[in-house]
C-alpha positions as a Markdown table, in Angstrom:
| # | Residue | x | y | z |
|---|---|---|---|---|
| 1 | Unk | 45.2 | -151.5 | -53.6 |
| 2 | Unk | 45.4 | -154.4 | -51.1 |
| 3 | Unk | 46.2 | -153.9 | -47.5 |
| 4 | Unk | 49.6 | -155.5 | -48.0 |
| 5 | Unk | 50.5 | -152.7 | -50.5 |
| 6 | Unk | 50.2 | -150.1 | -47.7 |
| 7 | Unk | 53.0 | -149.9 | -45.3 |
| 8 | Unk | 55.0 | -147.4 | -43.4 |
| 9 | Unk | 58.8 | -147.0 | -43.9 |
| 10 | Unk | 61.4 | -147.3 | -41.1 |
| 11 | Unk | 62.3 | -143.6 | -41.7 |
| 12 | Unk | 58.7 | -142.5 | -41.3 |
| 13 | Unk | 58.2 | -144.6 | -38.2 |
| 14 | Unk | 61.3 | -142.9 | -36.6 |
| 15 | Unk | 59.9 | -139.5 | -37.5 |
| 16 | Unk | 56.6 | -140.3 | -35.8 |
| 17 | Unk | 58.2 | -141.8 | -32.7 |
| 18 | Unk | 60.2 | -138.6 | -32.2 |
| 19 | Unk | 57.2 | -136.4 | -32.5 |
| 20 | Unk | 56.3 | -135.4 | -28.9 |
| 21 | Unk | 53.1 | -133.8 | -30.1 |
| 22 | Unk | 51.7 | -137.3 | -30.6 |
| 23 | Unk | 50.5 | -139.0 | -27.4 |
| 24 | Unk | 52.9 | -141.5 | -26.0 |
| 25 | Unk | 50.2 | -144.2 | -26.0 |
| 26 | Unk | 49.9 | -144.0 | -29.7 |
| 27 | Unk | 53.7 | -144.0 | -30.3 |
| 28 | Unk | 54.2 | -147.0 | -28.1 |
| 29 | Unk | 51.4 | -148.9 | -29.8 |
| 30 | Unk | 52.9 | -148.1 | -33.2 |
| 31 | Unk | 56.3 | -149.3 | -32.2 |
| 32 | Unk | 54.9 | -152.6 | -30.8 |
| 33 | Unk | 52.9 | -153.1 | -34.0 |
| 34 | Unk | 56.0 | -152.5 | -36.1 |
| 35 | Unk | 58.2 | -154.8 | -34.0 |
| 36 | Unk | 55.9 | -157.8 | -33.5 |
| 37 | Unk | 53.1 | -159.8 | -34.8 |
| 38 | Unk | 50.4 | -159.0 | -32.2 |
| 39 | Unk | 47.3 | -157.5 | -33.8 |
| 40 | Unk | 46.0 | -154.0 | -33.0 |
| 41 | Unk | 43.0 | -155.3 | -31.0 |
| 42 | Unk | 45.1 | -157.7 | -29.1 |
| 43 | Unk | 47.5 | -154.9 | -28.1 |
| 44 | Unk | 44.6 | -152.6 | -27.2 |
| 45 | Unk | 43.2 | -155.3 | -24.9 |
| 46 | Unk | 46.4 | -155.5 | -22.8 |
| 47 | Unk | 46.3 | -154.7 | -19.2 |
| 48 | Unk | 49.4 | -153.5 | -17.3 |
| 49 | Unk | 49.6 | -156.9 | -15.7 |
| 50 | Unk | 49.9 | -158.6 | -19.1 |
| 51 | Unk | 53.4 | -157.2 | -19.7 |
| 52 | Unk | 56.6 | -157.9 | -17.8 |
| 53 | Unk | 58.7 | -154.8 | -18.5 |
| 54 | Unk | 61.7 | -156.3 | -16.7 |
| 55 | Unk | 61.7 | -159.4 | -18.9 |
| 56 | Unk | 60.6 | -157.3 | -21.9 |
| 57 | Unk | 57.8 | -159.4 | -23.0 |
| 58 | Unk | 54.0 | -159.6 | -23.3 |
| 59 | Unk | 52.9 | -162.5 | -21.1 |
| 60 | Unk | 49.2 | -162.8 | -21.9 |
| 61 | Unk | 46.6 | -161.5 | -24.4 |
| 62 | Unk | 42.9 | -161.7 | -23.6 |
| 63 | Unk | 43.5 | -164.1 | -20.8 |
| 64 | Unk | 45.6 | -166.5 | -22.9 |
| 65 | Unk | 49.3 | -166.9 | -22.2 |
| 66 | Unk | 51.7 | -165.8 | -24.9 |
| 67 | Unk | 54.2 | -168.6 | -25.8 |
| 68 | Unk | 57.8 | -168.0 | -24.9 |
| 69 | Unk | 59.6 | -166.0 | -27.7 |
| 70 | Unk | 56.4 | -164.7 | -29.3 |
| 71 | Unk | 55.8 | -161.8 | -27.0 |
| 72 | Unk | 59.3 | -160.3 | -26.8 |
| 73 | Unk | 59.6 | -156.5 | -27.0 |
| 74 | Unk | 62.7 | -154.4 | -27.6 |
| 75 | Unk | 64.4 | -152.3 | -24.9 |
| 76 | Unk | 63.1 | -149.2 | -26.8 |
| 77 | Unk | 59.5 | -150.4 | -26.7 |
| 78 | Unk | 59.9 | -151.3 | -23.0 |
| 79 | Unk | 61.2 | -147.8 | -22.3 |
| 80 | Unk | 58.2 | -146.2 | -24.0 |
| 81 | Unk | 55.9 | -148.5 | -22.1 |
| 82 | Unk | 57.6 | -147.6 | -18.8 |
| 83 | Unk | 57.0 | -144.0 | -19.5 |
| 84 | Unk | 53.4 | -144.7 | -20.5 |
| 85 | Unk | 52.6 | -146.7 | -17.5 |
| 86 | Unk | 54.4 | -144.4 | -15.0 |
| 87 | Unk | 53.3 | -145.2 | -11.5 |
| 88 | Unk | 50.1 | -147.0 | -12.5 |
| 89 | Unk | 49.9 | -150.5 | -11.2 |
| 90 | Unk | 46.8 | -151.7 | -13.0 |
| 91 | Unk | 44.4 | -150.8 | -15.7 |
| 92 | Unk | 44.7 | -150.7 | -19.5 |
| 93 | Unk | 48.3 | -150.6 | -20.8 |
| 94 | Unk | 47.4 | -148.2 | -23.6 |
| 95 | Unk | 45.6 | -145.3 | -22.0 |
| 96 | Unk | 45.5 | -141.6 | -22.3 |
| 97 | Unk | 44.6 | -140.1 | -19.0 |
| 98 | Unk | 42.4 | -142.7 | -17.3 |
| 99 | Unk | 40.8 | -143.8 | -20.6 |
| 100 | Unk | 41.8 | -146.9 | -22.5 |
| 101 | Unk | 42.7 | -146.3 | -26.2 |
| 102 | Unk | 39.9 | -147.6 | -28.4 |
| 103 | Unk | 39.8 | -148.7 | -32.0 |
| 104 | Unk | 38.3 | -145.5 | -33.4 |
| 105 | Unk | 40.8 | -143.4 | -31.5 |
| 106 | Unk | 43.8 | -145.3 | -32.9 |
| 107 | Unk | 42.4 | -145.2 | -36.4 |
| 108 | Unk | 41.8 | -141.5 | -36.2 |
| 109 | Unk | 45.2 | -140.7 | -34.7 |
| 110 | Unk | 47.1 | -142.8 | -37.3 |
| 111 | Unk | 44.9 | -141.2 | -40.0 |
| 112 | Unk | 45.8 | -137.7 | -38.8 |
| 113 | Unk | 49.4 | -138.7 | -39.5 |
| 114 | Unk | 48.6 | -139.9 | -43.0 |
| 115 | Unk | 48.5 | -143.6 | -42.3 |
| 116 | Unk | 46.1 | -146.4 | -41.7 |
| 117 | Unk | 46.8 | -148.3 | -38.4 |
| 118 | Unk | 47.5 | -151.6 | -40.2 |
| 119 | Unk | 50.4 | -149.9 | -42.0 |
| 120 | Unk | 52.6 | -150.1 | -38.9 |
| 121 | Unk | 52.4 | -153.9 | -38.6 |
| 122 | Unk | 52.7 | -154.4 | -42.3 |
| 123 | Unk | 55.6 | -152.1 | -42.6 |
| 124 | Unk | 57.4 | -153.8 | -39.7 |
| 125 | Unk | 56.9 | -157.3 | -41.2 |
| 126 | Unk | 58.3 | -156.2 | -44.5 |
| 127 | Unk | 61.2 | -154.5 | -42.8 |
| 128 | Unk | 62.0 | -157.6 | -40.8 |
| 129 | Unk | 61.9 | -159.7 | -44.1 |
| 130 | Unk | 64.2 | -157.2 | -45.9 |
| 131 | Unk | 66.6 | -156.4 | -43.1 |
| 132 | Unk | 68.6 | -159.7 | -43.3 |
| 133 | Unk | 68.9 | -159.3 | -47.1 |
| 134 | Unk | 70.3 | -155.8 | -46.6 |
| 135 | Unk | 73.0 | -157.1 | -44.3 |
| 136 | Unk | 74.0 | -160.1 | -46.3 |
| 137 | Unk | 75.3 | -158.4 | -49.5 |
């Protein structure tokens, strides 16, 4: 099986996003992976200052600016990020307590839910490709 054969469905994503037993940092990460094209490691590298929640966009990744239109995030994702950030003004965007999420932690948490971390991005890409077709017929 290739990586592109593994993907999460929209229904399963919704189920996971509603599960309050899963840390908010993981749920927000999964939603951003689903909605956009930023890679896991790029998202994990984000600092709070790299995201403009009012404008609903990622402004920089690893010190590089994100071109206009490529870092847009949904209102739902912005809401999750606002909850995640709380009153923190700096530090890693994706953190639990005062520790940044790391690769092993995100792999483990996704795996505990029965998924590989890359399934969220792959599933979102497929969903975005199929969504216009579903509305055109």
